[in-house]
C-alpha positions as CSV (number, residue, x, y, z in Angstrom):
1,M,6.9,16.1,26.0
2,N,6.8,12.9,28.1
3,L,9.5,10.3,27.7
4,I,8.0,6.8,27.0
5,K,9.4,4.2,29.4
6,H,11.0,1.1,27.8
7,V,10.5,-2.5,29.0
8,L,13.0,-5.0,27.7
9,P,12.3,-8.6,26.9
10,V,14.9,-10.9,28.6
11,A,16.0,-12.6,25.5
12,I,17.2,-9.4,23.8
13,F,18.4,-7.5,26.9
14,A,22.0,-7.0,25.6
15,T,20.8,-5.9,22.2
16,F,18.5,-3.2,23.4
17,L,20.3,-2.2,26.7
18,S,20.8,1.4,25.4
19,C,17.0,1.8,24.9
20,G,16.1,2.2,28.6
21,K,15.9,0.6,32.0
22,S,15.6,-3.2,32.5
23,D,14.2,-3.1,36.0
24,D,10.7,-4.4,35.0
25,K,11.5,-6.3,31.8
26,S,8.8,-8.9,32.5
27,D,6.0,-6.4,33.1
28,I,4.3,-6.8,29.7
29,T,3.3,-10.4,28.8
30,D,0.2,-9.7,26.6
31,Y,0.5,-7.9,23.3
32,S,-3.2,-8.4,22.3
33,E,-4.0,-4.7,22.1
34,G,-1.8,-1.7,21.5
35,V,0.4,-0.2,18.8
36,Y,2.8,-2.3,16.7
37,I,5.7,-0.2,15.3
38,V,7.3,-1.4,12.1
39,N,11.1,-1.2,12.1
40,E,12.6,-1.9,8.7
41,G,16.2,-2.5,10.0
42,S,19.4,-2.0,8.0
43,F,19.3,-3.2,4.4
44,Q,20.6,-6.8,4.2
45,A,21.4,-6.9,7.9
46,S,18.3,-9.0,8.8
47,N,17.7,-6.8,11.9
48,G,14.2,-5.6,11.1
49,S,11.8,-5.8,14.1
50,I,8.5,-4.9,15.6
51,S,8.2,-2.7,18.7
52,Y,5.1,-2.7,20.9
53,F,3.7,0.4,22.5
54,D,1.1,0.5,25.2
55,P,-0.4,4.1,25.2
56,S,-2.3,3.5,28.4
57,R,0.9,2.7,30.3
58,N,3.3,4.8,28.2
59,L,5.5,1.8,27.7
60,I,7.5,0.5,24.7
61,V,8.9,-3.0,24.3
62,N,11.4,-3.4,21.4
63,G,12.1,-6.7,19.5
64,I,9.0,-8.6,20.6
65,F,9.2,-11.1,17.6
66,E,12.8,-12.1,18.4
67,S,11.9,-12.5,22.1
68,A,8.9,-14.6,21.5
69,N,10.4,-16.8,18.7
70,Q,14.1,-16.9,19.6
71,R,15.1,-16.0,16.0
72,P,15.6,-12.9,13.9
73,L,12.5,-11.5,12.0
74,G,14.4,-10.8,8.8
75,D,15.5,-8.2,6.3
76,V,13.5,-5.0,5.6
77,V,10.3,-5.3,7.6
78,Q,7.9,-3.4,5.3
79,S,4.5,-3.4,7.1
80,F,2.2,-5.0,9.7
81,S,-1.5,-5.7,9.6
82,V,-4.0,-7.1,12.1
83,A,-6.7,-9.7,11.1
84,N,-9.8,-10.6,13.2
85,G,-8.3,-8.7,16.1
86,T,-6.1,-11.6,17.2
87,T,-3.6,-12.3,14.4
88,G,-0.7,-10.3,13.1
89,Y,0.8,-10.4,9.6
90,I,4.3,-9.1,9.4
91,I,5.4,-8.3,5.8
92,V,9.2,-8.8,5.5
93,N,10.1,-7.5,2.0
94,G,13.8,-8.2,1.8
95,S,13.4,-11.8,3.1
96,G,10.5,-12.4,0.8
97,K,8.0,-13.7,3.4
98,V,5.0,-13.0,5.6
99,E,5.3,-14.1,9.2
100,V,1.9,-14.9,10.9
101,V,1.8,-14.4,14.7
102,R,-0.7,-14.7,17.5
103,L,-1.0,-11.2,18.9
104,K,-1.3,-12.3,22.6
105,D,2.2,-13.6,22.8
106,F,3.6,-12.8,19.4
107,K,4.6,-16.4,18.6
108,T,4.2,-17.7,15.1
109,I,1.2,-19.8,14.4
110,A,2.2,-21.0,10.9
111,D,5.2,-21.4,8.7
112,P,6.3,-18.2,6.9
113,I,4.4,-17.5,3.7
114,P,7.0,-17.2,0.9
115,V,6.4,-14.5,-1.7
116,F,8.6,-12.4,-3.9
117,Y,8.8,-8.7,-3.0
118,P,5.8,-8.5,-0.6
119,R,4.5,-5.0,0.4
120,Y,1.2,-4.7,2.2
121,F,-1.5,-7.0,3.6
122,T,-5.2,-6.3,4.5
123,Q,-8.1,-8.4,5.6
124,V,-11.0,-8.1,3.1
125,S,-13.5,-10.6,4.6
126,E,-13.8,-12.8,7.6
127,D,-11.7,-15.6,6.1
128,K,-9.7,-13.8,3.3
129,G,-6.9,-11.3,3.0
130,Y,-5.1,-9.6,0.1
131,L,-1.3,-9.2,-0.1
132,T,0.3,-6.8,-2.7
133,A,3.6,-7.9,-4.2
134,G,6.0,-7.4,-7.1
135,N,8.6,-4.8,-8.0
136,M,7.5,-4.6,-11.7
137,Q,4.4,-6.3,-13.0
138,G,2.6,-6.9,-9.7
139,W,0.1,-9.2,-8.0
140,I,-2.5,-9.2,-5.3
141,Y,-2.2,-12.6,-3.6
142,I,-5.3,-14.1,-2.0
143,V,-4.5,-15.4,1.5
144,D,-6.7,-18.0,3.2
145,L,-6.8,-16.9,6.8
146,A,-7.6,-20.4,8.1
147,G,-4.8,-22.2,6.3
148,Q,-2.5,-19.2,6.4
149,D,-1.4,-19.7,2.8
150,I,-1.8,-18.2,-0.7
151,V,-4.6,-19.8,-2.6
152,D,-4.9,-17.6,-5.7
153,S,-3.7,-14.3,-7.3
154,I,-5.0,-11.3,-9.1
155,Q,-2.9,-9.4,-11.7
156,A,-2.6,-5.7,-10.7
157,G,-0.5,-2.9,-12.1
158,Y,3.2,-2.3,-11.7
159,G,4.5,-2.2,-8.2
160,P,1.3,-2.5,-6.2
161,E,1.5,-0.9,-2.7
162,T,-1.1,0.2,-0.2
163,M,-4.7,-0.8,-0.3
164,I,-8.0,0.7,1.0
165,Q,-11.3,-1.1,1.2
166,L,-14.7,0.6,0.9
167,N,-17.7,-1.8,1.1
168,E,-17.0,-4.6,-1.4
169,Q,-14.3,-2.9,-3.3
170,V,-10.5,-2.8,-2.6
171,Y,-8.5,0.0,-4.1
172,V,-4.8,-0.8,-4.9
173,A,-2.2,1.9,-5.6
174,N,0.1,0.9,-8.4
175,S,3.3,2.8,-7.8
176,G,5.3,1.4,-10.7
177,G,7.8,-0.4,-8.5
178,W,11.1,-0.2,-10.3
179,G,9.3,1.2,-13.4
180,L,6.4,3.6,-13.8
181,D,2.6,3.3,-13.2
182,S,-0.1,5.9,-12.6
183,T,-3.1,3.8,-11.7
184,I,-5.3,2.5,-9.0
185,S,-6.8,-1.0,-9.5
186,V,-10.3,-1.6,-8.3
187,V,-10.9,-5.1,-7.1
188,D,-14.3,-6.8,-6.2
189,V,-13.8,-8.9,-3.1
190,N,-16.6,-11.3,-4.0
191,S,-15.3,-12.2,-7.5
192,D,-11.6,-11.4,-6.8
193,Q,-11.4,-9.6,-10.1
194,V,-10.2,-6.2,-11.2
195,T,-13.4,-4.4,-12.3
196,S,-11.9,-1.1,-13.3
197,T,-8.8,1.1,-13.3
198,I,-8.5,4.7,-12.1
199,Q,-5.9,7.0,-13.7
200,V,-4.1,9.2,-11.2
201,G,-0.7,11.0,-11.0
202,N,2.7,9.4,-11.5
203,V,3.8,6.9,-8.9
204,P,0.8,6.7,-6.4
205,M,2.3,5.6,-3.1
206,D,-0.2,6.1,-0.4
207,M,-4.0,6.5,0.0
208,A,-6.6,7.6,2.6
209,L,-10.4,7.6,2.7
210,D,-12.2,10.7,3.8
211,E,-15.6,11.1,5.5
212,G,-17.3,11.7,2.1
213,G,-16.1,8.3,0.7
214,N,-13.5,9.9,-1.5
215,I,-9.9,8.6,-1.8
216,W,-6.9,10.9,-1.3
217,V,-3.9,9.8,-3.2
218,Y,-0.3,10.8,-2.6
219,C,1.7,10.6,-5.8
220,K,5.4,10.8,-5.6
221,G,6.0,11.8,-9.2
222,Y,8.5,10.2,-11.5
223,A,12.2,11.0,-11.5
224,V,14.8,9.9,-14.0
225,Y,18.5,9.7,-12.9
226,N,21.7,9.2,-14.8
227,W,22.8,5.5,-14.4
228,E,26.4,6.5,-14.0
229,E,28.0,8.4,-11.1
230,P,27.3,10.9,-9.7
231,Y,23.7,9.7,-10.7
232,N,22.5,13.2,-11.5
233,L,18.8,13.9,-11.8
234,I,17.8,14.2,-15.5
235,S,14.1,15.0,-15.3
236,E,11.2,14.8,-12.8
237,T,7.5,15.3,-12.6
238,D,5.4,16.9,-9.8
239,A,4.5,15.2,-6.6
240,L,0.7,15.5,-6.3
241,L,-2.0,15.3,-3.7
242,Q,-5.2,14.2,-5.4
243,K,-8.8,13.8,-4.2
244,V,-10.6,11.2,-6.3
245,D,-14.4,10.5,-6.7
246,L,-14.7,6.7,-6.5
247,E,-18.0,6.6,-8.3
248,T,-16.7,8.3,-11.4
249,G,-12.9,8.0,-11.1
250,N,-12.7,11.8,-11.6
251,I,-10.1,13.9,-9.9
252,L,-12.0,16.4,-7.7
253,W,-9.0,18.4,-6.6
254,E,-5.2,18.2,-6.9
255,H,-2.2,20.2,-6.1
256,A,1.5,19.9,-6.5
257,V,3.5,19.3,-3.3
258,G,7.0,19.5,-4.7
259,K,8.9,17.4,-7.2
260,A,9.7,13.7,-7.4
261,G,13.3,14.4,-6.5
262,D,12.3,15.9,-3.1
263,Y,11.4,12.4,-1.9
264,T,14.7,10.7,-2.1
265,A,14.9,10.5,1.8
266,T,11.3,11.4,2.7
267,P,8.6,8.9,1.6
268,P,5.3,10.3,0.4
269,K,3.2,9.0,3.3
270,M,0.0,10.4,4.8
271,A,-2.6,9.6,7.4
272,I,-6.2,10.7,7.9
273,S,-7.6,12.2,11.2
274,R,-9.9,10.1,13.4
275,E,-12.9,12.0,12.0
276,S,-11.6,11.6,8.4
277,T,-11.8,15.3,7.9
278,R,-8.1,16.3,7.9
279,L,-5.2,14.9,6.0
280,F,-1.7,14.8,7.4
281,Y,1.1,14.3,4.9
282,L,4.9,14.2,5.0
283,R,7.2,16.6,3.2
284,P,11.0,16.8,3.6
285,D,10.7,19.6,6.2
286,G,7.8,18.1,8.3
287,V,4.2,17.2,8.6
288,Y,1.6,19.3,6.7
289,T,-2.1,19.2,7.0
290,V,-5.1,20.0,4.7
291,S,-8.9,19.9,5.1
292,T,-10.5,17.1,3.1
293,D,-13.7,19.2,2.7
294,D,-12.2,22.6,1.7
295,P,-8.6,21.8,0.8
296,V,-6.1,24.8,0.9
297,L,-2.4,23.9,1.3
298,S,-0.4,25.5,4.0
299,A,2.9,27.2,3.3
300,T,4.4,25.9,6.6
301,P,4.4,22.6,8.3
302,L,2.3,21.8,11.3
303,I,5.2,19.8,12.8
304,E,8.7,20.6,11.8
305,G,11.2,17.8,11.3
306,S,12.5,15.0,9.0
307,F,10.3,11.9,9.3
308,Y,10.1,8.5,7.7
309,G,6.6,7.5,8.6
310,I,3.3,8.9,9.9
311,E,0.1,7.5,11.4
312,V,-2.9,8.7,13.3
313,N,-4.0,6.7,16.3
314,P,-7.7,6.0,15.7
315,D,-8.4,5.6,19.4
316,D,-7.2,9.1,20.6
317,G,-6.5,11.0,17.3
318,N,-2.9,11.7,18.2
319,I,-0.3,11.9,15.4
320,Y,2.6,9.4,15.4
321,V,5.7,10.3,13.4
322,F,9.0,8.3,13.1
323,E,12.5,9.6,13.0
324,T,14.8,7.1,11.4
325,S,18.4,6.0,11.4
326,F,19.4,3.0,9.3
327,T,22.4,2.3,11.6
328,G,20.9,2.8,15.1
329,N,17.6,3.0,16.9
330,G,14.9,5.4,15.7
331,S,12.4,7.4,17.6
332,L,8.6,7.5,17.9
333,K,7.2,11.0,18.5
334,I,3.6,11.7,19.4
335,F,1.8,15.0,18.8
336,D,-1.8,16.1,19.3
337,L,-3.9,17.5,16.4
338,M,-2.6,21.0,16.9
339,G,1.0,19.8,16.6
340,N,1.8,20.0,20.3
341,P,4.2,17.4,21.5
342,V,2.8,14.6,23.7
343,A,5.4,11.9,24.2
344,Q,8.5,10.4,22.6
345,G,10.5,7.2,22.9
346,T,13.1,5.0,21.3
347,V,12.1,2.1,19.0
348,G,14.0,-0.2,16.5
349,I,16.2,0.6,13.5
350,A,14.5,2.5,10.7
351,P,10.8,2.8,11.9
352,N,8.5,3.5,9.0
353,G,4.9,3.2,10.5
354,A,2.6,1.4,12.8
355,A,-0.6,-0.6,13.1
356,F,-3.2,-0.2,15.8
357,N,-5.4,-2.8,17.6
358,S,-7.9,-2.3,20.4
359,S,-11.4,-3.3,21.3
360,N,-12.6,0.2,20.6
361,L,-11.8,-0.3,16.9
362,R,-13.7,-3.5,16.4
């Protein structure tokens, strides 16, 4: 496995000195294309960050927002999304805001968008984006990409999370937030209205679209704990993988992948292969894989380990997983589709995922 070289922005040299050498800290000046790694940071410490990875040069730069804007990014960086190939949207959950940056230099181009409990952003048309938010009854906020502000809202289910778009429909996983939900809201991007609701398993957290136009849903399951110490588990339902026919809303296939209580430290996240024919999903002991056409679960992981996030690079098909510490720097590890190690490097505190941007994807 290759070690990824680290390049340190001058402004945060002392903070990230332990990450690597500083001999070429000014080497990268353009972040327009590459991989943007989301580092949540420690809870209530306001030390969340974005790391930049250039696969062509095998280089990581940590803390690029702080370096570009001379201020902290904030508390609990949840996710990152790219719009129009030139603009980045950083969702900062704990700080209740969305930071909008120009990808080239990562400087902000607008005031932060204030919003309670933001989760995920996706561009749905040339001039419009959707932002999920809310820890109980949730909302899909409509963001004007020209003015960089919220112009309207759509009521979703409880705790809306990830979104997937297929043609003119956006599918929103309603996780229940701090409560319980088991639905996917279907939103028409032309009318900005919820047109239907799909029933799935308890606590849907992540989704992926396969080559046949079906959505795969990773449902965490619902766990009930005692409110008093030692907070014992009282009851729990199955964690499920489900394949859903979007035309009918019918469940085409499903299988239990553990119980809700298994996911206390491991989030139910997944990623689809570049060809959209294989699904990679996290379990507490590693990364498992299943065919989307003829699904049969494996008894052993493809990649062993304890991971906090997973992505597939749509450019080269490599699998990205993230090892997390909430007190120190985490790690990016890259594997090929067979589970063979390719590279690894150090990123920020509590990495949970990444976004990708290149001319090959547009």
